[in-house]
C-alpha positions in Angstrom: 53.9 137.0 9.9 54.8 136.1 13.4 53.9 138.7 16.1 56.5 141.3 16.9 58.4 141.8 20.2 60.5 144.5 21.1 63.8 143.8 23.1 67.9 143.1 22.4 96.3 130.1 7.0 96.2 126.9 6.4 94.6 125.7 9.6 91.5 127.8 8.5 91.4 126.1 5.3 91.6 122.6 6.9 88.8 123.0 9.6 86.5 125.6 7.8 85.7 125.1 4.3 82.6 123.2 3.4 81.1 124.0 0.3 78.3 122.6 -1.7 79.1 122.4 -5.4 80.0 125.3 -7.7 77.2 127.5 -8.5 76.1 128.3 -12.0 75.0 131.6 -11.4 77.2 134.8 -11.7 77.4 137.9 -9.9 76.3 138.8 -6.4 72.9 140.2 -6.7 70.1 138.7 -5.0 66.6 137.9 -6.4 63.9 135.5 -7.6 66.2 135.4 -10.9 69.4 134.2 -9.2 69.9 130.6 -8.0 70.1 130.7 -4.2 73.5 130.4 -2.9 74.4 131.2 0.7 77.5 132.0 2.2 78.1 131.6 6.1 81.1 132.8 8.0 81.7 131.2 11.4 83.8 133.0 14.0 86.2 130.4 15.4 86.5 127.0 17.0 88.2 127.8 20.3 85.8 130.2 22.2 83.0 127.6 22.1 82.9 124.2 20.5 79.5 124.8 19.4 80.6 126.6 16.3 82.0 123.4 14.5 80.1 120.6 16.4 76.6 122.2 16.1 76.2 125.4 14.1 78.1 124.0 10.9 76.3 120.8 11.2 72.8 122.1 11.6 73.1 124.9 9.1 74.5 122.4 6.6 71.4 120.2 7.1 69.1 122.8 6.9 70.5 124.2 3.3 70.7 120.8 2.0 67.0 120.2 3.0 66.1 123.5 1.3 68.0 122.2 -2.0 70.4 125.5 -2.0 74.0 125.9 -2.6 76.1 126.8 0.4 79.5 127.7 1.6 80.3 127.7 5.1 83.7 128.7 6.4 85.3 129.6 9.7 87.5 132.7 10.3 89.3 131.2 13.4 89.1 134.5 15.1 91.3 136.2 12.4 89.8 139.6 11.4 91.7 139.6 8.1 90.6 136.2 7.1 87.2 137.1 8.0 87.2 139.9 5.5 89.1 137.5 2.9 86.4 134.9 3.2 83.6 137.6 2.8 85.4 138.9 -0.2 85.8 135.4 -1.8 82.0 134.5 -1.2 80.8 137.6 -2.6 83.2 137.1 -5.8 81.9 133.6 -5.9 78.3 134.7 -6.4 76.5 134.1 -3.0 73.3 136.1 -2.9 72.9 135.9 0.8 75.8 136.4 3.3 75.5 135.2 6.9 78.0 136.2 9.4 78.9 135.7 13.1 81.0 138.8 13.5 84.3 138.8 15.4 83.4 142.4 16.4 81.0 145.2 15.3 83.7 147.0 13.3 84.7 144.1 11.1 81.4 143.0 10.9 79.9 146.3 9.6 82.8 146.5 7.0 81.7 143.2 5.5 77.9 143.8 5.7 78.4 147.1 4.0 80.5 145.8 1.3 78.0 142.8 0.6 75.2 145.5 0.5 77.1 147.6 -2.0 77.5 144.5 -4.0 73.5 143.7 -3.8 74.1 140.7 -1.4 71.6 140.4 1.2 72.8 139.8 4.6 71.8 138.2 8.2 73.4 138.5 11.5 73.8 135.1 13.1 74.0 134.8 16.9 75.8 138.2 17.4 74.1 141.6 16.3 76.6 143.9 14.4 76.2 147.1 16.1 75.9 149.8 13.5 75.6 147.3 10.7 73.2 146.9 8.0 72.2 143.2 8.2 68.6 142.8 7.1 67.7 140.2 9.7 69.3 138.9 13.0 68.8 135.3 14.2 69.8 134.5 17.8 68.5 133.6 21.3 67.3 136.1 23.8 70.7 136.9 25.2 69.4 138.8 28.0 67.0 135.9 29.0 70.3 133.8 28.8 72.0 135.9 31.3 68.9 136.3 33.6 68.9 132.4 33.8 72.8 132.4 34.6 72.0 134.8 37.4 69.2 132.7 38.8 71.2 129.6 38.4 74.0 130.9 40.5 71.7 132.1 42.9 70.0 128.7 43.4 73.2 126.8 43.6 74.2 129.1 46.2 71.1 128.7 48.2 71.1 125.0 47.7 74.7 125.1 49.4 73.4 127.3 52.1 76.0 129.8 51.2 76.1 132.9 53.5 77.1 136.3 52.0 79.3 134.4 49.3 81.7 136.5 47.4 81.0 136.3 43.7 83.4 136.6 41.0 82.2 137.3 37.3 84.1 136.3 34.2 82.3 138.3 31.4 82.4 137.6 27.7 84.5 139.3 25.2 84.1 143.1 25.4 83.7 143.3 21.6 80.8 140.9 21.6 77.5 142.6 21.9 76.0 139.3 23.2 78.3 139.7 26.1 76.8 143.2 27.1 73.4 141.5 26.8 74.3 138.6 29.1 75.7 141.1 31.7 72.4 142.9 31.5 70.5 139.8 32.5 72.9 138.5 35.2 73.6 141.6 36.7 69.9 142.3 36.9 69.5 139.3 39.1 72.8 139.7 41.2 72.9 143.5 41.6 69.9 143.5 44.1 71.7 140.6 46.1 74.7 142.8 46.3 72.8 145.8 47.4 70.9 143.9 50.1 74.2 142.3 51.6 73.0 138.8 50.7 76.1 138.5 48.3 79.4 140.3 48.2 80.5 141.6 44.7 83.9 140.1 44.0 86.5 140.6 41.2 84.5 141.4 37.8 86.4 141.1 34.5 85.7 140.7 30.9 87.7 138.0 28.9 89.1 139.1 25.6 87.7 136.9 22.7 86.4 134.5 25.1 89.8 132.9 25.1 90.1 129.9 27.6 93.8 130.6 28.3 93.0 134.3 29.2 90.0 133.2 31.4 92.4 130.8 33.2 95.0 133.5 33.8 92.3 136.1 34.9 90.5 133.7 37.3 94.0 132.7 38.9 94.6 136.5 39.7 90.9 136.7 41.0 91.7 133.9 43.6 95.0 135.3 44.4 93.3 138.7 45.2 90.3 137.3 46.7 90.8 133.7 48.1 87.4 133.3 49.5 85.4 133.4 46.1 82.4 131.6 46.9 80.7 131.7 43.4 81.5 132.3 39.6 79.2 133.8 37.2 81.1 132.7 34.0 79.4 133.7 30.7 79.9 130.6 28.7 81.0 126.9 29.4 84.6 127.7 28.0 85.1 130.2 30.7 83.4 128.3 33.3 85.7 125.3 32.6 88.7 127.6 32.9 87.6 128.5 36.3 86.8 124.9 37.3 90.3 123.9 36.2 91.8 126.4 38.5 89.5 125.5 41.3 90.4 121.8 40.8 94.1 122.6 41.3 93.2 124.1 44.7 90.7 121.0 45.4 88.0 123.3 45.6 86.0 122.2 42.5 82.3 121.2 43.5 82.5 123.8 46.5 82.1 126.7 44.4 79.2 126.8 42.1 80.2 127.8 38.5 77.5 128.9 35.6 78.0 128.6 32.1 76.3 128.7 28.6 76.1 126.5 25.4 75.6 123.2 27.0 78.8 121.5 25.6 79.7 118.1 26.3 82.5 119.2 28.6 80.2 121.4 30.6 77.3 118.7 30.8 80.1 116.3 32.1 81.3 119.1 34.7 77.6 119.3 35.9 77.2 115.4 36.3 80.4 115.4 38.1 79.1 118.2 40.5 81.8 120.8 39.4 79.7 123.0 37.5 76.2 124.3 38.6 74.4 124.7 35.6 74.6 125.8 31.9 72.2 127.4 29.4 71.1 125.1 26.6 70.3 126.9 23.3 68.8 124.8 20.8 71.1 125.6 17.9 69.1 123.6 15.3 66.2 126.0 15.7 68.7 129.1 15.2 70.1 127.2 12.2 66.6 126.3 10.9 65.3 129.8 11.2 68.5 131.3 9.5 68.2 129.0 6.7 64.6 129.8 6.0 65.1 133.6 6.1 68.2 133.1 3.9 66.2 131.3 1.3 63.4 133.8 1.4 66.1 136.6 0.9 67.7 134.8 -2.0 64.5 134.7 -3.8 63.7 138.4 -3.1 61.0 137.5 -0.6 60.3 138.8 3.0 60.9 136.3 5.8 58.9 135.8 9.1 60.4 137.0 12.3 59.0 136.9 16.0 61.0 139.9 17.5 62.5 143.4 16.8 65.8 144.1 18.4 67.3 147.6 18.9 70.7 148.5 17.3 71.6 151.4 19.7 74.6 152.4 17.5 72.6 152.3 14.0 69.7 153.8 15.8 67.4 151.0 14.0 65.2 148.3 14.8 66.3 144.9 13.3 63.7 142.4 12.4 64.8 139.2 14.0 64.0 135.6 15.1 64.9 135.0 18.7 64.7 131.6 20.1 64.0 130.7 23.8 67.0 129.5 26.0 66.8 126.8 28.8 68.5 126.5 32.0 70.3 123.1 32.6 70.9 121.5 35.9 72.1 118.0 36.9 68.5 116.8 36.8 67.6 117.7 33.4 70.9 117.1 31.5 68.9 114.3 30.0 66.9 116.8 28.1 70.0 117.9 26.1 70.6 114.3 25.1 66.9 113.6 24.3 67.0 116.9 22.0 69.7 115.1 20.0 72.2 118.1 20.7 74.7 115.9 22.2 74.7 112.1 22.2 74.9 109.6 24.9 78.0 108.3 23.2 79.7 111.6 23.5 78.6 112.3 26.9 78.5 109.1 28.6 82.4 108.2 28.4 84.5 106.6 31.0 83.7 107.7 34.4 80.6 109.7 33.2 78.6 106.5 32.4 77.5 105.8 35.9 76.7 109.4 36.5 74.7 109.4 33.1 72.7 106.5 34.5 72.0 108.3 37.8 70.2 111.0 35.9 68.2 108.7 33.7 70.6 108.6 30.5 70.7 104.9 29.5 
């Protein structure tokens, strides 16, 4: 046992269904007598590219390596579809259900239904507040936020910015991760505002992490405060939306912008000097830990954890596995490629080939 640590329609069917062969076991109850069959519900493919390009890939590989049946589907940000997929998976005989909730209310309903049917559950990446998942696997999201705050501060310092006005694009208000991220970066930025080193600018959440919403919100921010000098964007999708608006005003590269997820687009933005930094979360580690716990649960065994996360609504401590995030700037973009998260072929296309070479990606 690892040591504990206390913290925090059609298109759907087309892009999201990936099932291993039919399982011969029936019913939804877990246990050593039942053949392991794992169901996974991903949230969407719009808020971040990672869900389809990384999480699906790594989870599939981990389940195949463990020799278990599995079914991975994507709800495409549709709460009704999310619940329908869960019902279908439970009926099909999964004995472990892994979910990335769209919000805690929908997530709780699915987790409670699974529990009532004897199906073991894991919260993946996002904790379902008031939920009943037996385990939670994610990254230390408060630390992710801290790295973002520190990253923005570093980039502003490198630019010798004086009393910059900082705008904040927070994540979805229905995502507990967004709350944790904000705690992390506000812990860094609030003292700067208090001291007068920075000026607190427009601060707004982006529903569902939606890129179009983020563009509209940031454009409005710039209209109300044209002298924005830094942008704390909670993930790469939001960051890219801000960069696109700045580019229209020929200010890209002049205003540091943060992110999270180390998407190909974000890494290219960093290489081009349009994005200050991102936070790399080694999704393979998250997926491997989830697969290990899921197989243990399917066999009615106890899994290894390294943390305990407080669920303030459920008033319980959830056994968790939390992986460590890493800040990525231009000088260590190569680390993400070396780790296999993105390939040189994906990243170093067209004009980015020369930029890759400059940072040692050859």
